[in-house]
C-alpha positions as CSV (number, residue, x, y, z in Angstrom):
1,M,-0.1,0.0,-0.2
2,T,1.2,3.5,-0.6
3,R,1.7,5.7,2.4
4,R,1.1,9.5,2.1
5,A,4.3,11.5,3.5
6,V,3.8,12.3,7.1
7,V,5.3,16.0,7.3
8,I,7.1,17.4,10.1
9,I,7.2,21.4,10.4
10,G,8.4,23.8,12.9
11,P,11.0,26.8,13.6
12,M,14.7,26.4,13.0
13,G,16.2,24.3,15.7
14,A,13.2,22.3,16.4
15,G,14.9,19.2,15.6
16,K,13.1,18.3,12.3
17,T,16.1,17.0,10.5
18,S,17.6,15.1,13.3
19,I,14.4,13.5,14.9
20,G,12.9,13.2,11.5
21,R,15.6,11.4,9.9
22,R,15.9,8.8,13.1
23,A,12.0,8.3,13.2
24,A,12.1,7.3,9.4
25,K,15.0,4.7,10.0
26,A,12.9,3.3,12.9
27,L,10.1,2.6,10.8
28,H,12.3,1.6,7.7
29,V,10.7,4.1,5.5
30,P,12.3,6.9,3.4
31,F,13.2,10.4,4.8
32,F,13.2,13.6,2.7
33,D,14.3,17.1,3.9
34,T,13.7,19.8,1.6
35,D,16.7,22.0,2.8
36,I,18.9,19.0,2.0
37,A,17.2,18.5,-1.3
38,V,17.7,22.5,-2.4
39,V,21.6,22.4,-1.3
40,R,21.9,19.0,-3.2
41,A,20.3,20.6,-6.3
42,H,21.3,24.3,-5.9
43,G,24.5,24.7,-3.3
44,P,24.2,26.1,0.3
45,I,21.3,27.9,1.0
46,P,23.1,31.3,2.8
47,Q,24.9,31.4,-1.1
48,I,21.7,31.1,-2.4
49,F,19.8,34.2,0.0
50,A,23.2,35.9,-0.6
51,L,23.6,35.6,-4.4
52,Q,19.8,35.5,-5.7
53,G,17.8,36.4,-2.7
54,E,15.1,35.2,-0.6
55,P,12.3,34.9,-3.0
56,R,14.3,32.9,-5.2
57,F,15.0,30.1,-2.2
58,R,11.7,30.5,-1.5
59,E,10.9,29.5,-5.1
60,L,13.5,26.6,-5.1
61,E,12.2,25.6,-1.5
62,R,8.6,25.4,-3.0
63,E,9.8,22.9,-5.8
64,A,11.4,21.0,-3.2
65,V,8.4,20.4,-1.1
66,R,6.4,19.5,-4.3
67,E,8.6,16.8,-5.1
68,A,8.8,15.7,-1.4
69,L,4.9,15.5,-0.7
70,T,4.9,12.8,-3.6
71,T,7.4,10.6,-1.9
72,E,6.0,7.9,0.8
73,G,7.8,8.4,4.3
74,I,8.7,11.2,6.7
75,V,9.3,14.9,5.3
76,A,11.0,17.4,7.0
77,V,10.3,20.9,5.5
78,G,12.2,24.3,6.3
79,G,10.8,26.2,8.7
80,G,10.0,29.0,6.2
81,A,8.1,26.6,3.8
82,V,4.8,27.3,5.3
83,L,4.9,30.5,4.1
84,H,3.9,29.9,0.7
85,P,0.3,29.6,0.2
86,Q,0.3,26.7,-2.3
87,T,2.8,24.6,0.4
88,R,0.1,25.5,3.1
89,A,-2.5,24.1,0.5
90,D,-0.8,21.2,-0.3
91,L,0.0,20.2,3.4
92,A,-3.7,20.1,4.3
93,H,-3.9,16.4,2.5
94,H,-1.1,15.4,4.7
95,P,-0.6,14.4,8.4
96,V,1.3,17.4,9.9
97,L,3.5,17.5,13.0
98,L,4.8,20.4,14.4
99,L,8.0,20.6,16.5
100,T,8.3,23.2,19.0
101,V,11.2,24.7,20.8
102,E,11.6,27.1,23.5
103,A,14.0,30.0,23.0
104,R,16.6,28.8,26.1
105,T,17.1,25.4,24.6
106,V,17.1,26.6,20.9
107,A,20.1,29.2,21.8
108,A,22.7,26.2,22.2
109,R,21.3,24.7,18.9
110,I,21.5,27.5,16.7
111,R,25.2,29.1,18.1
112,G,27.2,29.7,15.2
113,A,24.8,28.6,12.6
114,S,25.2,29.7,9.1
115,R,21.2,30.4,8.8
116,P,20.6,33.4,6.7
117,L,17.6,34.5,8.8
118,L,19.9,34.4,12.1
119,Q,22.6,36.9,10.7
120,G,23.4,39.7,12.9
121,D,24.2,40.5,16.5
122,D,21.5,38.9,18.2
123,A,20.6,35.5,16.6
124,L,18.4,34.4,19.3
125,Q,16.2,37.7,19.3
126,A,16.1,37.0,15.1
127,W,15.2,33.6,16.0
128,Q,12.5,34.5,17.9
129,R,11.1,37.2,15.9
130,V,11.1,34.8,13.3
131,A,9.5,32.0,15.4
132,D,6.6,34.4,16.6
133,E,5.9,35.7,13.0
134,R,5.5,32.2,11.6
135,S,3.8,30.6,15.1
136,R,0.3,30.8,13.5
137,L,0.9,29.5,10.4
138,Y,2.1,26.3,11.9
139,A,-0.4,25.9,14.6
140,G,-3.1,26.2,11.6
141,L,-1.2,23.6,9.9
142,A,-0.4,21.2,12.6
143,D,-2.5,17.8,13.3
144,A,-0.1,17.2,16.5
145,T,2.5,19.0,18.4
146,V,5.6,17.6,19.7
147,D,7.6,19.8,22.0
148,T,11.6,19.1,21.7
149,S,12.4,21.2,24.3
150,A,13.3,18.4,27.0
151,G,13.5,14.8,27.3
152,H,15.9,12.0,25.8
153,F,16.4,12.6,21.9
154,R,15.3,8.6,21.8
155,D,12.1,9.4,23.5
156,L,11.4,12.2,21.3
157,V,12.2,10.2,18.3
158,E,10.0,7.3,19.7
159,R,7.0,9.7,19.9
160,V,7.2,11.1,16.4
161,A,7.7,7.6,15.1
162,T,4.8,6.2,16.8
163,W,2.3,9.3,15.6
164,A,3.8,8.6,11.9
165,Q,2.5,5.1,12.2
166,Q,-0.6,6.0,13.9
167,Q,-1.3,8.3,10.7
168,W,-0.6,5.3,8.5
169,D,-2.6,3.0,10.5
170,A,-5.6,5.4,10.1
171,D,-5.2,5.4,6.3
172,E,-5.3,1.4,6.2
173,P,-8.7,0.1,4.9
174,P,-10.5,-2.3,6.8
175,A,-9.3,-5.8,6.9
176,A,-10.8,-8.5,4.6
177,G,-14.4,-9.4,5.8
178,Q,-14.2,-6.8,8.5
179,E,-16.1,-4.1,6.2
180,G,-19.7,-3.5,7.4
181,T,-19.5,-5.0,10.9
182,E,-20.9,-3.5,13.8
């Protein structure tokens, strides 16, 4: 049976890639990360921002999301992918898990990062501004939320993997001979 992609969204540093990759491995399903796909096809994201601008990056990101949603398994989308109206419309047809993280926790995760939207004197303040701007979009798309601020990494992976499996199980047709029974 073909499974719809299960999508992970959330702010930078929430763990979409690291947790998503491990959950996919635990479930023996493919993992697709839209940021990684953009980098493989077009080069480093900071370079795309610097040379071609954020609008061009968002176009490339949109293409990667469109491709990712045709796959099976777990898909992690870049934090800003939800800004595109068509992406939001597409995500409505897939189970979406929002990973959140508190600012105090993300500070260590983004330290020294080369993320274009976090450049400047105060990366944490920039992160908070971006997270706040997108929080309504994230919440509106999410079917469930997992906070990655605390807890053991393996427990977070297990929660995500369990949730993804539940989404696929819900998509399964009834077993033969069980249709129409009460």
